[in-house]
C-alpha positions, 0 to 999 in steps of 0.5 A: 403946344396942341398939334392941329388934328390931320385931316382924313384921306378922302374917300374913293368915289362910286363903288364898282365891285367888291368881292373876294380879292377887294374892291375897285371904286371909280378912282381908286383900287384895293385888290389884294395886297394893292392900294392905288387911290386918286387914279381914275379906272379908265379901262378893263380887259380880259387877260394880261400883256401876253395874252389880250384878245384877239381882233376876231374876239373883239368884232364876235363881241361887237357883232353879237348884238348887230346880229343877235337875230340872225339873218333877219334885220332887227325892224323885220323882228318888229314887224313880225311881232306887229303882224302877230299881235294885231292876227291876236286881236282880229282872232278876238284873243282877251286884251290881257293876254294880247297885252301879255304876249306883247309884253314878253315879246318886247322883252325878249326882243330887248333881251337876246341882243344883250344875252349874246353880246354878254355870252361872248364878252364873258368867252373872252374871260372864260379863255383868259385866267387875267384881267387887266385894270388901266389907271390913269388921271386921263383916257389913253390906251398907253401904259408907263408900268405895269403890275401884277397882283394875285393872293400872295403879293405883298402890300403895296401902294402905287403912286400917282408918279406910276400912271398910266399903270396896267394893273394885272388881276390873277388868282380871280375866279371866272364869276369874279373876273366877268362881275370886275369886267361888267361893273368896269365896263358899264360904269364907262359906258354910262360916263361915255353916254352922259359926255355924249349929252353936254 
């Protein structure tokens, strides 16, 4: 009697994060001793159950991009940049120099809000040593269980029955906490943009 070979388990989908603690995919986690596959990553936040971000910190992240130019509105900054470029062309500045300055101004206008928001985002992780990942098959803000993992966590596997679950990751250096959170946040933002286009 011959036995049929078992089909291999499906590999997790898109890799979001890879670092010293392990890996995180869109539908799976292998961090320290924890394994969870087939459950989607629905969110990430700095801190754990006892030191979550305050509403003021969340507002600071949102307003960092909105108020990137200080008291000036974005259209005012764009108009001032346009005036500078027109003045340079009237002064017969070489075209290549005007073009180069225009590209530099455009890059600065785009990069400044992103840089300020990233600084505010990173600040929340600097003040907390944990990162919490929410795993659930469907989008939710509620959890039914919580697991805390770190460098000394014994091996364990999370089954689908425990979802939605909050995985509190400790022991990650600041740069890795920001890298992990940034990767998950970017992926979720892209998913929302794609969903909005449908």
